[in-house]
C-alpha positions in Angstrom: 0.0 0.0 0.0 1.4 3.4 -0.9 1.6 6.1 1.7 -0.2 9.3 0.7 0.5 12.8 1.9 3.5 15.1 1.8 7.1 14.1 2.3 9.1 16.0 4.8 11.0 19.2 4.1 14.6 18.9 2.9 17.2 18.3 5.7 19.4 21.2 6.7 22.8 20.9 5.0 24.6 21.0 8.4 22.4 18.1 9.6 23.2 16.1 6.4 26.9 16.7 7.0 26.8 15.6 10.6 24.6 12.6 9.7 26.9 11.3 7.0 30.1 12.1 9.0 28.7 10.0 11.9 27.3 7.2 9.6 30.7 6.8 8.0 32.8 6.8 11.3 30.7 6.1 14.5 29.5 2.5 15.2 27.2 3.6 18.1 25.6 6.2 15.9 25.2 3.7 13.1 23.4 1.3 15.5 21.1 4.1 16.7 20.3 5.1 13.1 19.3 1.5 12.2 17.1 1.2 15.3 15.6 4.8 15.3 16.4 7.1 12.4 14.4 9.9 14.0 16.5 9.8 17.2 19.7 9.7 15.1 18.5 12.7 13.1 17.8 14.6 16.3 21.3 13.7 17.6 22.7 15.1 14.3 20.9 18.4 14.9 17.6 17.9 13.1 14.6 19.7 14.6 11.4 18.0 13.6 8.2 20.0 13.4 6.2 20.1 16.6 3.8 17.1 16.9 0.8 19.3 17.7 1.1 21.0 14.3 1.0 17.8 12.3 -2.1 16.4 10.7 -3.1 12.8 10.6 -4.5 10.6 7.9 -4.0 11.3 4.2 -3.1 14.9 4.7 -0.3 14.0 7.1 3.3 15.1 6.4 5.8 12.3 7.0 8.7 12.9 9.2 12.3 12.7 8.0 12.9 10.0 10.5 10.0 7.9 9.3 11.2 8.2 5.7 14.7 7.2 6.6 13.8 4.4 9.0 15.2 1.2 7.8 13.2 -2.0 7.9 14.5 -4.6 10.4 15.6 -6.8 7.5 17.7 -4.0 5.9 21.4 -3.6 6.6 23.2 -0.3 6.7 25.8 0.3 4.0 29.4 0.1 5.2 31.2 3.1 6.4 33.4 3.0 3.3 30.4 2.8 1.0 28.7 5.7 2.7 31.9 7.8 2.4 32.2 6.8 -1.3 28.6 7.7 -2.1 28.6 10.8 0.0 28.0 13.3 -2.8 25.0 11.4 -4.0 23.6 11.0 -0.5 24.1 14.7 0.2 22.1 15.5 -3.0 19.3 12.9 -2.1 19.0 14.1 1.5 18.9 17.7 0.4 15.7 17.1 -1.6 12.2 16.3 -0.3 12.3 12.7 0.9 10.3 9.9 -0.6 8.9 7.4 1.8 11.9 5.1 2.0 15.5 5.1 3.0 17.9 6.1 0.1 19.4 3.0 -1.6 22.9 4.3 -1.0 22.4 3.9 2.8 21.5 0.2 2.4 24.0 -2.6 2.1 24.1 -3.5 -1.5 21.9 -0.6 -2.5 24.3 1.5 -4.5 25.5 0.8 -8.0 
């Protein structure tokens, strides 16, 4: 079933930089990102919109954390792969997100 509604606003470039720095170097942060992408984004400096301002149902705006949340069966790309694909990830994360984690963040997801 497709998710309807709006994707989140683009991530701040400083948040993207911190996120990718930590995903390519910090094992504890990588583990947090896999378990709870929203918490990892907040730790990287992302300020999600206040919950009380969000709508529910088809008009809801997805959060950046929910769009980046990996499935439990997904594996995070290696530190080297994230570093190698950094420019593409920066570009992807700077745009409005779709409703799934960018392929470059998943093990085996980049070409």
